[in-house]
C-alpha positions in Angstrom: 10.2 -24.3 -3.2 9.8 -27.5 -4.8 6.8 -28.6 -6.5 5.7 -32.2 -7.4 2.8 -32.2 -10.1 0.0 -34.7 -10.4 0.6 -37.2 -13.1 -2.5 -38.0 -15.5 -3.4 -41.2 -13.5 -3.4 -39.2 -10.5 -5.8 -36.7 -11.6 -8.1 -39.4 -13.1 -8.0 -41.2 -9.7 -9.1 -38.1 -7.9 -11.7 -37.4 -10.3 -13.3 -40.7 -10.2 -13.2 -40.4 -6.1 -15.3 -37.4 -6.2 -17.6 -38.6 -9.0 -16.8 -35.8 -11.5 -16.6 -37.2 -15.1 -13.6 -34.5 -16.2 -11.8 -31.4 -14.7 -14.1 -28.9 -16.6 -17.0 -30.3 -14.9 -15.6 -29.0 -11.4 -16.3 -25.2 -12.9 -20.0 -26.3 -14.3 -21.5 -23.6 -12.0 -19.6 -20.5 -13.8 -21.9 -19.4 -16.6 -20.2 -20.0 -20.3 -20.2 -16.5 -21.1 -18.1 -15.7 -17.9 -15.1 -18.6 -18.8 -11.9 -17.1 -20.8 -12.0 -20.2 -23.1 -8.8 -21.7 -24.4 -5.6 -19.7 -23.6 -4.7 -18.8 -26.8 -1.3 -17.3 -26.1 -0.2 -20.1 -23.5 1.8 -22.4 -25.7 1.6 -26.2 -26.0 3.6 -28.1 -23.7 7.3 -27.8 -23.8 10.5 -29.5 -22.9 12.8 -28.0 -19.8 14.9 -26.8 -22.7 12.1 -25.1 -24.7 10.6 -23.6 -21.3 14.0 -22.1 -20.2 14.6 -20.4 -23.8 11.0 -19.1 -24.1 11.3 -17.3 -20.6 14.7 -15.8 -21.5 13.1 -14.7 -24.6 10.1 -13.1 -22.8 12.4 -11.5 -20.3 14.5 -10.0 -22.8 11.4 -8.2 -24.2 11.3 -6.1 -20.8 13.1 -2.6 -21.2 14.7 -1.5 -17.8 14.1 2.2 -17.6 14.1 5.0 -15.2 10.9 5.3 -13.2 9.7 8.4 -11.8 6.1 7.1 -11.3 5.6 6.9 -7.5 1.9 7.0 -6.7 1.7 4.5 -4.2 4.2 2.0 -5.1 7.9 3.3 -4.8 11.3 2.1 -6.1 13.5 2.4 -2.9 16.6 0.5 -2.4 16.2 -2.9 -0.8 19.5 -4.2 0.9 20.3 -7.5 -0.5 20.3 -9.2 2.8 16.6 -8.8 3.1 15.2 -11.4 0.5 18.2 -13.5 1.3 17.0 -13.9 4.6 13.4 -13.9 4.0 13.8 -16.8 1.3 15.3 -19.0 3.6 13.1 -22.2 4.2 12.3 -21.3 7.7 10.3 -18.1 6.8 9.3 -18.9 3.2 7.1 -21.7 4.0 5.9 -20.6 7.4 2.7 -18.4 6.0 0.7 -18.5 9.1 1.6 -19.9 12.9 -1.0 -21.9 13.8 0.7 -24.0 16.0 2.8 -21.5 18.6 4.7 -24.4 20.0 6.1 -24.8 16.3 6.3 -21.3 15.2 8.3 -19.3 17.8 10.3 -17.8 14.9 7.4 -16.5 12.8 5.6 -15.4 15.9 9.0 -13.7 17.2 9.2 -11.7 13.9 5.5 -10.5 13.8 5.9 -9.4 17.3 8.6 -7.3 16.2 6.9 -6.0 13.2 4.1 -4.8 15.6 6.5 -3.1 17.7 8.1 -1.1 15.1 4.8 -0.3 13.5 3.5 1.2 16.6 6.8 3.0 17.3 6.5 4.6 13.7 3.0 5.5 14.2 3.0 6.3 17.9 -0.2 3.9 18.7 -0.3 1.6 21.1 -1.2 -1.7 19.2 -0.5 -3.2 15.5 -2.1 -6.2 14.0 0.0 -8.6 12.1 -0.7 -7.0 8.8 -3.5 -6.5 6.5 -4.3 -7.5 2.5 -2.7 -4.2 1.3 -3.1 -0.1 2.0 -6.5 0.3 0.3 -8.4 -2.4 2.0 -6.6 -1.7 5.2 -8.3 1.8 5.0 -11.7 0.2 4.4 -11.1 -2.0 7.3 -10.0 1.0 9.2 -13.7 2.6 8.4 -15.5 -0.2 9.5 -13.7 -0.5 12.6 -14.6 3.1 13.4 -18.1 2.3 12.9 -18.0 -0.6 15.0 -15.9 1.6 17.6 -17.9 4.7 17.6 -20.6 5.1 20.7 -23.1 6.7 17.9 -21.9 5.6 14.3 -23.5 7.9 11.9 -22.6 5.5 8.8 -20.6 8.4 7.4 -17.2 9.2 6.4 -15.4 12.0 5.6 -12.8 11.5 3.1 -10.6 14.3 0.9 -10.0 14.2 -2.5 -6.2 14.5 -1.7 -6.6 10.7 -0.8 -5.1 8.3 -3.4 -7.9 7.8 -6.1 -7.6 4.2 -6.0 -8.0 4.2 -2.4 -11.3 6.1 -2.7 -12.5 3.5 -5.3 -11.7 0.6 -3.2 -13.1 2.2 -0.2 -16.5 2.6 -2.0 -16.5 -1.0 -3.5 -16.0 -2.5 0.2 -18.5 0.1 2.4 -21.3 1.0 0.2 -22.8 -2.3 0.3 -22.8 -1.7 4.1 -24.9 2.0 3.8 -22.0 3.7 4.7 -21.7 7.0 2.7 -18.7 8.8 1.7 -18.7 12.6 1.7 -15.5 14.0 -0.2 -13.7 17.2 0.8 -12.2 19.4 -1.8 -8.8 20.4 -2.0 -7.5 24.2 -1.9 -5.1 25.9 -4.2 -2.3 24.8 -2.1 -3.3 21.0 -3.1 -4.4 20.3 0.5 -7.5 19.4 2.1 -10.0 22.6 2.6 -10.1 23.0 6.3 -13.1 25.8 5.4 -15.3 23.0 3.9 -14.5 20.4 6.8 -15.4 23.1 9.2 -18.8 23.5 7.3 -19.9 19.9 7.8 -22.5 19.7 11.0 -21.2 18.4 14.1 -22.2 14.7 15.0 -23.0 14.1 11.5 -20.3 11.7 10.6 -18.3 8.9 12.4 -14.7 9.6 10.9 -12.4 11.6 9.3 -9.8 10.2 6.7 -6.4 12.1 6.9 -3.7 11.3 4.1 -0.3 12.3 5.1 1.4 13.0 2.8 -1.3 13.2 0.6 -1.7 12.0 -3.0 -0.1 15.0 -4.5 3.1 14.7 -2.1 1.6 17.8 0.0 1.8 17.5 3.8 -1.8 18.3 5.1 -2.4 20.4 8.3 -3.0 17.3 10.3 -3.1 19.1 13.7 -5.8 21.5 12.4 -7.8 18.5 10.6 -7.6 16.5 13.5 -8.7 19.1 16.3 -11.8 19.9 13.9 -12.9 16.5 13.7 -12.5 15.9 17.2 -14.6 18.7 18.0 -17.4 17.5 15.8 -17.3 14.4 17.9 -15.8 12.0 15.1 -13.0 9.7 14.8 -9.6 10.4 12.9 -8.4 7.7 10.5 -4.5 8.2 9.2 -3.4 7.1 6.2 0.3 7.2 6.1 3.5 6.5 3.9 5.6 4.6 6.7 8.9 6.0 5.4 8.0 9.8 5.6 7.3 8.7 9.4 11.1 8.6 10.0 11.0 12.5 9.5 7.4 13.5 10.2 5.2 13.8 13.6 3.5 10.2 14.1 0.0 10.2 14.1 -0.5 9.6 17.5 0.8 13.0 18.1 -1.5 15.0 15.5 -3.4 17.8 17.3 -4.3 17.6 20.9 -5.2 14.3 20.9 -3.7 12.1 18.2 -5.3 10.0 15.6 -7.5 7.0 16.7 -6.4 4.4 13.7 -3.5 4.7 11.2 -3.2 2.5 8.1 -1.5 2.5 5.0 0.7 0.2 2.6 3.7 -1.2 3.5 5.4 -1.7 0.0 8.3 1.1 0.3 9.7 -1.1 3.4 11.3 -3.9 1.4 9.0 -4.7 -1.3 10.2 -4.7 -4.9 7.8 -3.2 -7.3 6.7 -6.5 -9.0 4.6 -5.1 -11.4 2.1 -4.1 -9.2 2.5 -6.5 -6.4 2.1 -8.7 -4.0 2.3 -5.7 -1.3 0.9 -5.7 2.5 -0.9 -3.2 4.3 -0.6 -2.4 8.0 -3.3 -1.0 10.5 -2.3 0.3 14.1 -4.6 1.9 16.7 -5.3 2.8 20.3 -5.8 0.4 23.0 -9.2 1.2 23.7 -10.3 -0.1 19.9 -8.0 -3.2 20.0 -11.3 -5.5 20.1 -12.4 -4.2 17.3 -9.2 -4.6 15.0 -9.4 -7.2 12.3 -6.8 -9.7 11.6 -4.5 -11.1 14.5 -2.3 -9.8 17.2 0.9 -11.7 18.5 1.7 -10.9 21.9 5.1 -12.0 24.2 4.7 -14.0 27.2 6.5 -16.5 29.7 6.4 -20.4 29.7 6.0 -22.2 33.1 9.9 -22.2 33.5 9.8 -18.3 33.0 11.3 -18.6 29.7 10.4 -15.7 27.1 7.5 -17.0 24.3 5.4 -15.6 21.9 1.8 -16.5 21.0 -1.2 -15.2 19.0 -3.4 -13.3 21.6 -5.9 -11.9 19.5 -7.2 -13.7 16.8 -10.3 -12.2 15.2 -10.5 -13.3 11.8 -12.7 -15.8 10.2 -10.3 -18.9 10.4 -10.1 -18.7 14.1 -13.9 -17.8 14.9 -17.2 -18.2 13.5 -17.5 -16.0 10.4 -20.4 -14.1 11.9 -18.3 -12.9 14.4 -15.4 -12.0 12.5 -14.0 -8.5 12.3 -13.0 -9.0 8.8 -13.0 -12.0 6.2 -10.3 -10.2 3.8 -7.6 -9.4 6.4 -5.1 -11.9 5.1 -2.0 -12.0 6.8 0.7 -11.2 4.2 3.3 -13.2 5.9 6.1 -13.1 3.8 6.1 -9.6 2.7 6.0 -8.6 6.6 8.8 -10.9 7.3 10.8 -8.7 4.3 9.7 -5.7 5.9 10.9 -6.4 9.4 14.1 -7.4 8.2 14.3 -4.1 6.2 13.6 -1.9 9.0 15.7 -3.8 11.2 18.9 -3.4 8.7 18.1 0.3 8.1 17.2 1.4 11.7 15.8 4.9 12.7 18.6 6.8 11.2 18.8 4.5 7.8 15.1 5.0 7.2 15.5 8.8 8.2 18.2 9.3 5.6 16.1 7.5 2.8 13.1 10.0 3.5 15.6 12.9 3.4 17.2 11.9 0.3 13.9 11.1 -1.3 12.8 14.6 -0.2 15.7 16.3 -1.9 15.9 14.5 -5.2 12.1 15.4 -5.4 12.8 19.1 -4.6 15.7 19.1 -7.3 13.5 17.4 -9.9 10.6 19.6 -9.8 13.4 22.5 -10.0 14.9 21.0 -13.0 11.5 20.3 -15.0 10.4 23.7 -14.3 13.3 25.0 -16.2 11.6 24.1 -19.2 9.3 26.5 -20.7 5.6 25.9 -20.2 6.3 23.6 -17.1 5.0 24.7 -13.6 4.2 23.4 -10.6 0.3 22.7 -9.7 0.6 23.4 -6.1 2.9 25.4 -3.8 2.6 23.6 -0.8 5.7 21.7 0.6 5.6 17.9 0.5 7.3 14.6 0.6 8.9 12.5 -2.6 6.2 13.3 -5.1 5.2 16.8 -6.8 2.7 17.8 -9.5 3.7 19.4 -12.4 1.4 20.8 -15.5 2.6 20.3 -19.0 2.0 22.5 -22.2 1.1 19.2 -24.0 -1.4 16.5 -23.3 -0.2 14.0 -20.8 -0.6 10.9 -22.4 1.1 12.0 -25.3 4.3 13.0 -23.4 4.4 9.6 -21.3 4.4 7.5 -24.3 7.2 9.7 -25.8 9.3 9.5 -23.0 8.8 5.5 -22.7 10.1 5.2 -26.3 13.3 7.1 -25.5 16.0 5.0 -27.4 18.9 5.6 -24.9 17.1 4.8 -21.7 13.6 4.5 -21.5 11.9 6.9 -18.9 8.4 6.1 -17.0 7.7 9.7 -16.5 5.0 9.7 -13.9 1.4 9.2 -13.0 -1.0 10.8 -15.6 -3.3 13.0 -13.1 -5.8 14.0 -15.7 -8.3 11.1 -15.6 -8.7 11.2 -11.9 -8.4 15.3 -11.6 -9.6 16.4 -14.8 -9.9 20.1 -13.0 -6.0 20.0 -12.9 -5.6 20.0 -16.8 -2.7 18.4 -18.1 -1.2 17.5 -14.9 1.7 14.9 -14.1 2.7 13.3 -10.8 6.6 12.7 -10.7 8.4 11.1 -7.8 12.0 10.5 -7.2 13.2 8.5 -4.3 16.8 7.8 -2.8 17.6 5.4 -5.7 18.0 8.6 -8.7 21.3 10.2 -9.1 21.7 13.5 -10.1 22.5 12.2 -13.7 19.3 10.6 -13.6 17.2 13.8 -12.7 19.0 15.9 -15.8 18.5 12.8 -18.1 14.7 13.5 -17.3 14.7 16.8 -17.7 16.8 16.7 -21.0 14.2 13.9 -22.3 11.3 16.0 -21.1 12.7 19.1 -22.8 13.3 17.4 -26.1 9.5 15.9 -26.2 8.0 19.3 -25.5 9.7 20.9 -28.4 
């Protein structure tokens, strides 16, 4: 997009108009000890030619290797048409549809996104995106507290949930005096059903169920949902949207289904991009629609009977008084949602299922190949999606550093579980999506074997 910078004269005139002596005075409320100071590694003003040369040099410093990391951000193939369409001016600059009569294209796309997400999750309603998957979970917990007839300010969270999701959840709900109770996992890598059964009925508002869980294992979602129901609690599902092309949707879990479904939409057309930006999604039953954060786009007809789209529910602080808003961080990640909608429409149900199947198949083959190496074993035996935890005979950190330094093709060998799950020992979480070939998997096996000698 074009960018027109302000001249020094423009800046001086604006400072004069607001009565500020200089630019730094705009930040005088920030304590000196919290300021970053001069940016020593940012070069002085450069010409266009010098900037281009600098950026090319920085780009060449990146090593393009094989990534087997996963852990919440997945390298899936993104058809070229996805971002070719997404970055057209009509979408690229349409961040948020405040004027319905001038935003019909964006509103229609968001409506289609909502329709696709409700179809995937088996729920009644979807909002038009969240900030990311972790904050979407926190918003789901708060939504459950608002929706439950007798909220207990207590949520049950399995340790099989992504550790970063658990940290974000604590950061966002602890100040609101909502207690988090963690459930242990059993020897299979799934949530311990007996531990949930032991919790007193009526003592908690909601249960979080990840599917698949952080170890890649499939949870016994039917049993977990039914136990939570029997104890008078709501069920919040945290799901990988690609896996739903193969798995039973949360709306059909147990006898009654989940109440709220959330997760990260990164696998749907968002590149890894060094960690973001991504977007979150949130769907729910119709009865909880008034407690949903964000916004909902609806389809209607005008006075002439022509179809049109408009914002039908706007529960964020930009639209209503802050004190009545359901959330103040439910930003609409419009551009990423645009990419996800185009991505899903291009793949369709069959294409998404092929991606999920290929990912599962590659991960199964990878686990088999790696466990051929002496001393390498699987940590858990439960069936799963496209991640698996393996145990190494050497410290994981040292092994990952050695793999990344491989001369021929650098290997990003996985996620080190030892910090978040020290009880598992030298455990490594590896992932293989549909982007990996048989040669890639064998190369990883051979490189790991060489490192472990």
